C-alpha positions in Angstrom: 4.8 174.0 220.2 3.8 170.7 218.5 6.2 169.6 215.8 4.9 169.2 212.3 5.9 167.2 209.3 7.4 170.4 207.8 9.6 170.6 210.9 10.8 167.0 210.3 11.4 167.7 206.6 13.5 170.8 207.4 15.5 168.9 210.0 16.5 166.2 207.5 17.0 168.6 204.6 19.4 170.6 206.7 21.5 167.5 207.5 20.6 164.2 205.8 21.1 161.2 208.0 24.8 159.9 207.8 25.9 162.7 205.5 28.9 163.4 207.7 30.0 159.8 207.8 32.8 160.7 205.3 35.0 163.7 204.7 35.6 162.7 201.1 33.9 164.8 198.3 30.1 164.4 198.9 28.6 162.5 196.0 31.9 160.7 195.0 32.3 156.9 194.9 34.9 157.2 197.7 32.4 159.2 199.8 29.6 156.6 199.4 31.9 153.7 200.1 33.1 155.3 203.3 29.5 156.2 204.4 28.5 152.5 203.9 31.5 151.2 205.8 31.0 153.4 208.7 27.2 152.8 208.9 27.6 149.0 208.9 30.6 149.0 211.2 28.5 150.9 213.8 25.3 149.0 213.0 26.3 145.6 211.8 22.8 144.2 212.4 21.4 146.2 209.4 22.7 143.9 206.6 21.5 140.8 208.4 18.1 142.4 209.0 17.7 143.7 205.4 18.9 140.3 204.0 19.8 141.8 200.7 20.4 138.6 198.8 17.0 137.3 199.4 15.3 139.9 197.3 17.0 139.2 194.0 14.4 139.7 191.2 11.9 140.9 193.7 10.2 144.3 194.0 11.4 146.3 197.0 9.9 149.6 198.3 11.9 151.6 200.9 10.1 154.2 203.0 12.7 156.8 203.9 15.7 155.8 201.9 18.0 158.6 203.1 21.3 158.4 201.3 20.2 154.9 200.0 22.9 152.9 201.7 20.4 150.0 202.0 18.9 151.0 198.6 22.1 150.5 196.7 22.7 147.1 198.3 19.2 145.9 197.4 19.9 147.0 193.8 23.4 145.4 193.8 21.8 142.1 194.8 19.3 142.3 191.9 16.2 143.8 193.5 13.8 145.9 191.5 14.1 148.9 193.9 11.9 151.9 194.6 13.0 154.5 197.2 11.0 157.3 198.8 12.0 160.1 201.2 10.5 163.2 202.8 13.8 165.1 202.4 14.6 166.3 198.9 18.3 166.7 199.9 18.5 163.1 201.0 16.7 161.9 197.8 19.1 163.9 195.6 22.1 162.1 197.1 20.3 158.8 196.9 19.8 159.3 193.2 23.4 160.4 192.8 24.6 157.2 194.5 22.7 155.1 192.0 24.3 157.0 189.2 27.8 156.7 190.6 27.4 152.9 191.0 25.5 152.5 187.7 22.4 151.0 189.3 18.8 151.3 188.4 16.1 152.5 190.8 13.0 154.7 191.0 12.8 157.6 193.5 9.9 159.6 194.8 9.8 162.6 197.2 6.9 163.1 199.6 5.4 162.5 203.0 4.8 158.8 203.6 1.7 159.6 205.6 0.2 160.2 202.1 2.3 157.6 200.2 -0.3 156.7 197.7 -0.5 160.3 196.5 2.9 160.2 195.0 3.8 156.5 194.5 1.5 154.4 192.3 -0.2 151.6 194.2 1.1 148.2 193.3 2.1 145.1 195.3 5.7 144.8 196.5 7.5 141.7 197.7 9.4 143.6 200.5 8.5 146.9 202.1 11.5 148.2 204.1 11.8 151.1 206.5 14.7 151.5 208.8 14.5 154.2 211.5 12.0 156.4 209.7 8.4 155.8 210.8 9.1 156.9 214.4 9.9 160.4 213.1 6.4 160.9 211.8 3.8 162.8 213.8 1.3 160.2 212.5 3.0 156.8 212.3 -0.4 155.0 212.1 -1.1 156.8 208.9 2.1 155.5 207.3 1.2 152.0 208.3 -2.3 152.4 206.8 -0.7 153.6 203.6 1.8 150.7 203.5 -1.2 148.2 203.7 -2.1 149.3 200.2 1.1 148.0 198.8 0.9 144.6 200.5 -0.6 141.3 199.6 -0.4 138.0 201.5 3.1 137.3 200.3 4.5 140.8 201.1 7.0 141.1 203.9 7.3 144.3 205.9 10.6 145.0 207.7 10.8 148.1 209.9 13.0 149.5 212.6 11.5 151.5 215.4 13.1 153.1 218.5 12.6 151.1 221.6 11.0 152.7 224.7 12.6 150.2 227.1 16.2 151.0 226.1 19.5 152.2 227.4 19.5 155.2 225.1 15.9 156.2 225.9 16.8 156.2 229.6 19.8 158.4 228.9 17.7 160.8 226.8 15.1 161.0 229.6 18.0 161.8 232.0 19.3 164.5 229.5 22.5 162.6 229.0 21.9 161.8 225.3 19.8 162.8 222.3 17.9 160.7 219.7 20.0 161.7 216.7 23.6 162.7 216.0 22.6 166.3 215.4 20.7 168.3 218.1 17.1 169.2 217.9 15.3 166.3 216.3 11.7 167.5 216.3 10.0 164.0 216.6 11.5 160.7 217.7 8.8 158.5 219.0 9.6 155.3 221.0 7.6 152.1 221.2 7.1 149.3 223.6 6.6 145.9 222.0 2.9 146.2 223.0 2.7 149.5 221.2 4.3 147.9 218.1 1.4 145.5 218.1 -1.1 148.3 218.2 0.7 150.2 215.4 0.8 147.1 213.2 -2.9 146.3 213.7 -4.0 143.8 211.1 -0.6 142.5 210.5 1.0 139.3 211.9 4.3 140.0 213.6 6.7 137.3 212.7 9.5 138.5 214.9 10.7 141.4 217.0 14.4 141.6 217.9 15.9 144.2 220.1 19.5 145.3 219.5 22.0 148.1 219.2 23.7 150.1 221.9 26.2 152.6 220.5 29.4 151.9 222.5 31.9 154.3 220.9 33.4 157.6 222.1 31.8 160.4 220.0 34.8 162.6 219.1 37.0 159.8 217.8 34.0 158.3 216.0 33.6 161.6 214.1 37.2 161.1 212.9 36.4 157.5 211.7 37.9 155.9 214.8 36.0 153.2 216.7 37.1 153.6 220.3 34.7 152.3 222.9 33.7 154.1 226.0 35.7 152.7 229.0 32.7 151.1 230.6 31.8 149.2 227.3 35.5 148.4 226.6 35.8 146.6 229.9 32.4 144.7 229.5 32.7 141.1 228.3 31.1 140.5 224.9 28.5 138.1 226.4 27.4 140.7 228.8 27.2 143.5 226.2 25.2 141.2 223.8 22.8 140.5 226.6 22.4 144.2 227.3 21.7 144.9 223.6 19.0 142.2 223.6 17.3 143.6 226.6 18.0 147.4 226.3 18.9 148.0 222.7 17.7 151.2 220.9 16.5 149.4 217.8 13.4 147.2 217.5 13.8 145.1 214.3 10.3 144.0 213.3 9.3 141.6 210.6 5.6 141.2 209.7 3.1 140.3 207.0 -0.6 140.5 206.5 -2.7 138.2 208.6 -3.9 135.1 206.7 
């Protein structure tokens, strides 16, 4: 059976991404602080890629904001922030997060394949989407929609799963799965050539490959960062090289062709 966007919505409504990153009361300040700490400890490349401080006073549109861990940081650094998500449960928590931290933002629920049907078309300085577009059955449609919100100065930053990656090889060998919870209906992977095809009409400024999750799962669930023995014994230089060649995340920065 071919998965649909309704399947994707149900999956993330049932368990929004990172919702179990804290055992504190969901929706509390302590909860959101712990979710952020755990996310950025496991994925320290995210803050550097998002480059929050560069968007002060600028208009930022996030496609697939989830719990708004990046969203709240864009807002904290002075961005004029708009977040969207397919999952209403994720969006409710994103809005709650902004209330808890007394930050301003706009939020819209809907399928990004039809973005312009629920978010008014205007130009943004940054369009950001981390780990979202590859869950769509029609990622090209999302990119076509994103074009409508770009001018020559707009920067598009997205993360897509890498086809040529350690994790994808483990998934193919049935030794791993794309997401923390079982049964993700769609998790497309991309080669660098396929990224170029997806972003037709855009100039790719950079593609960086990174992120191999090195931690033991059970301790990680308890908030403990204990590496698997084979990663613990690996020199940092070797592990960093492995991430650059076989990382799960493709960090892509692009803009309209001039």
